[in-house]
VMD Tcl script that draws the C-alpha trace (Angstrom):
set ca {
  {-0.04 0.01 0.12}
  {1.55 3.44 -0.92}
  {2.41 5.80 1.99}
  {0.37 8.90 2.57}
  {2.23 12.21 3.33}
  {1.14 12.07 6.91}
  {2.50 8.69 7.41}
  {5.76 9.85 5.92}
  {5.71 12.92 8.15}
  {4.93 10.97 11.43}
  {7.17 7.98 10.73}
  {9.68 7.44 13.79}
  {13.07 5.95 13.23}
  {14.80 3.79 15.62}
  {17.89 5.54 17.17}
  {20.99 3.52 18.30}
  {23.96 5.06 19.71}
  {26.27 7.43 18.08}
  {25.56 6.12 14.61}
  {22.03 7.27 14.83}
  {20.74 9.79 12.43}
  {20.41 13.51 13.44}
  {16.77 14.03 14.17}
  {16.63 17.39 12.81}
  {18.10 16.50 9.42}
  {15.69 13.52 9.17}
  {12.89 15.60 9.88}
  {13.88 18.27 7.39}
  {14.22 15.64 4.72}
  {11.01 14.14 5.74}
  {9.31 17.50 5.55}
  {10.75 17.96 2.09}
  {9.71 14.43 0.89}
  {6.26 15.08 2.35}
  {5.88 18.41 0.57}
  {7.02 16.92 -2.82}
  {4.82 13.98 -2.23}
  {1.91 16.17 -1.51}
  {2.73 18.25 -4.67}
  {2.94 14.90 -6.67}
  {-0.47 13.80 -5.32}
  {-2.07 17.07 -5.84}
  {-0.71 17.18 -9.47}
  {-1.86 13.62 -9.86}
  {-5.36 14.48 -8.61}
  {-5.29 17.50 -10.99}
  {-4.30 15.32 -13.95}
  {-6.95 12.85 -12.77}
  {-9.69 15.66 -12.58}
  {-8.51 17.03 -16.07}
  {-8.58 13.61 -17.43}
  {-12.18 13.19 -16.32}
  {-13.09 16.53 -17.76}
  {-11.27 15.67 -20.88}
  {-12.92 12.33 -21.01}
  {-16.30 13.91 -20.60}
  {-15.41 16.33 -23.58}
  {-13.95 13.12 -25.48}
  {-17.49 11.47 -24.79}
  {-19.23 14.58 -25.71}
  {-17.21 14.82 -29.04}
  {-17.72 11.10 -29.77}
  {-21.37 11.51 -29.27}
  {-21.22 14.42 -31.68}
  {-19.21 12.58 -34.06}
  {-21.75 9.78 -34.07}
  {-24.62 12.34 -34.49}
  {-22.50 13.71 -37.39}
  {-21.83 10.46 -38.86}
  {-25.54 9.43 -38.50}
  {-26.43 12.84 -40.05}
  {-23.99 12.27 -42.92}
  {-25.27 8.79 -43.36}
  {-28.93 10.02 -43.56}
  {-27.90 12.74 -45.78}
  {-26.08 10.40 -48.04}
  {-29.14 8.14 -48.16}
  {-31.34 11.12 -48.70}
  {-28.92 12.19 -51.61}
  {-28.95 8.71 -53.17}
  {-32.69 8.51 -52.85}
  {-33.15 11.89 -54.34}
  {-30.57 11.08 -57.06}
  {-32.35 7.77 -57.79}
  {-35.78 9.55 -57.83}
  {-34.61 12.21 -60.17}
  {-33.02 9.75 -62.47}
  {-36.26 7.72 -62.74}
  {-38.18 11.09 -63.24}
  {-35.90 12.12 -66.00}
  {-36.13 8.90 -67.58}
  {-39.74 8.80 -67.22}
  {-39.98 12.43 -68.75}
  {-37.64 11.41 -71.45}
  {-39.67 8.37 -72.30}
  {-42.85 10.42 -72.21}
  {-41.22 12.98 -74.59}
  {-40.16 10.40 -76.99}
  {-43.52 8.73 -76.86}
  {-45.23 11.97 -77.47}
  {-42.97 12.78 -80.38}
  {-43.41 9.42 -81.88}
  {-47.17 9.81 -81.67}
  {-47.05 13.33 -83.16}
  {-44.79 12.17 -85.95}
  {-46.91 9.07 -86.50}
  {-50.28 11.32 -86.54}
  {-48.67 13.77 -88.82}
  {-47.50 11.01 -91.17}
  {-50.94 9.14 -90.90}
  {-52.74 12.65 -91.69}
  {-50.37 13.52 -94.56}
  {-50.83 10.20 -95.99}
  {-54.66 10.35 -95.90}
  {-54.61 13.95 -97.17}
  {-52.33 12.75 -100.05}
  {-54.62 9.79 -100.79}
  {-57.51 12.19 -100.62}
  {-55.97 14.63 -103.04}
  {-55.08 11.81 -105.44}
  {-58.53 10.41 -105.39}
  {-59.87 13.96 -105.85}
  {-57.44 14.46 -108.74}
  {-58.33 11.23 -110.31}
  {-62.08 12.05 -109.90}
  {-61.48 15.40 -111.70}
  {-59.56 13.63 -114.55}
  {-62.42 11.10 -114.99}
  {-64.98 14.10 -114.77}
  {-62.95 16.08 -117.12}
  {-62.71 13.18 -119.68}
  {-66.46 12.63 -119.41}
  {-67.15 16.23 -119.88}
  {-64.82 16.31 -122.97}
  {-66.72 13.34 -124.48}
  {-69.93 15.00 -123.56}
  {-68.79 18.08 -125.42}
  {-67.33 16.08 -128.34}
  {-70.76 14.16 -128.49}
  {-72.87 17.28 -128.35}
  {-70.59 18.96 -130.98}
  {-71.05 15.97 -133.35}
  {-74.77 15.84 -132.91}
  {-74.96 19.63 -133.33}
  {-72.88 19.46 -136.54}
  {-75.01 16.54 -137.93}
  {-78.17 18.56 -137.04}
  {-76.76 21.62 -138.92}
  {-75.70 19.47 -141.92}
  {-79.35 18.21 -142.02}
  {-80.79 21.64 -141.74}
  {-78.28 22.92 -144.37}
  {-79.30 20.04 -146.63}
  {-82.92 21.05 -146.26}
  {-82.09 24.63 -146.91}
  {-80.36 23.52 -150.09}
  {-83.65 21.99 -151.29}
  {-85.66 24.25 -153.64}
  {-89.01 23.43 -152.21}
  {-88.00 24.21 -148.66}
  {-86.22 27.51 -149.73}
  {-89.55 28.39 -151.49}
  {-91.71 27.48 -148.28}
  {-89.23 29.59 -146.13}
  {-89.39 32.43 -148.75}
  {-93.16 32.57 -148.50}
  {-93.16 32.69 -144.58}
  {-93.99 36.26 -143.46}
  {-90.70 38.01 -142.51}
  {-90.11 39.67 -139.16}
  {-88.16 42.99 -138.61}
  {-85.26 40.91 -137.26}
  {-85.09 38.72 -140.23}
  {-85.47 41.78 -142.53}
  {-82.73 43.66 -140.97}
  {-80.33 40.69 -141.20}
  {-81.11 40.23 -144.99}
  {-80.68 43.88 -145.46}
  {-77.33 43.83 -143.50}
  {-76.24 40.80 -145.47}
  {-77.04 42.31 -148.71}
  {-78.86 39.22 -150.15}
  {-81.78 39.14 -152.47}
  {-84.03 36.55 -150.68}
  {-84.81 35.03 -147.47}
  {-83.82 31.65 -148.72}
  {-80.29 32.88 -149.61}
  {-80.07 34.65 -146.19}
  {-80.99 31.46 -144.43}
  {-78.35 29.55 -146.41}
  {-75.59 31.98 -145.43}
  {-76.52 32.01 -141.70}
  {-76.56 28.09 -141.76}
  {-73.18 28.27 -143.33}
  {-71.85 30.50 -140.71}
  {-73.15 28.29 -137.94}
  {-71.56 25.27 -139.37}
  {-68.11 27.06 -139.73}
  {-68.33 28.35 -136.17}
  {-69.22 24.87 -134.79}
  {-66.45 23.15 -136.76}
  {-63.75 25.66 -135.43}
  {-64.97 25.80 -131.73}
  {-63.36 23.46 -129.20}
  {-65.55 23.41 -126.06}
  {-68.75 25.72 -126.66}
  {-71.16 26.09 -129.49}
  {-73.40 29.21 -129.83}
  {-77.10 28.32 -130.50}
  {-77.90 29.04 -134.11}
  {-81.26 30.13 -135.61}
  {-84.13 27.59 -135.44}
  {-85.56 26.60 -138.76}
  {-89.38 26.64 -138.79}
  {-90.78 24.22 -141.31}
  {-93.97 25.05 -142.98}
  {-96.97 22.85 -142.42}
  {-97.89 20.61 -145.30}
  {-101.58 20.35 -146.47}
  {-101.77 16.92 -144.88}
  {-100.72 18.20 -141.52}
  {-103.06 21.13 -141.71}
  {-105.97 18.65 -142.62}
  {-105.11 16.53 -139.74}
  {-105.18 19.36 -137.20}
  {-108.56 20.58 -138.53}
}
mol new
graphics top color blue
foreach p $ca { graphics top sphere $p radius 0.5 }
foreach p [lrange $ca 0 end-1] q [lrange $ca 1 end] { graphics top cylinder $p $q radius 0.2 }
display resetview
């Protein structure tokens, strides 16, 4: 067991004859040892107290370090989770944008193809209609030319010319004959028919309506009406 300062100070030494220690010197030395020992003990106690205080601070720092590490760990988990969520959201948005762009392009292509098909069909229908109209115009032109040819043949007939000549002449017919400078209504009718035939032969799409020839009623027709 370690000695205390009081035990060192109060320790008695055995004295024997002349060889014994001088008591005052021993006491002075013991006082010095006692003082140094007390100082060492005080310093030890101070160091122990400081150690305890430092240990408390170390424990506090360790606790704070654990808290900081835990906070860092939580922050890292949160950052990784946010990064993962952000990556997933970016991929989702990118996929949605790609799908939207693909749909828009597909719809536009489908609409364009449908419009092109519609325009092609309308163009084909217009071509067919144009050909039909051209055929109708040509047919009407041929029929009208045939009719004019028949009328001209009838006008060239002497009996028909005489019948036309005997018809009462209106003001418009008289003015036309006078303007044409012809001598008879038959000659005027023949000239008008020639003009109509020439105009119809040179026309491509339209034919103006010519004069209508009125045939005189024969005696048989008049009898049948009466």
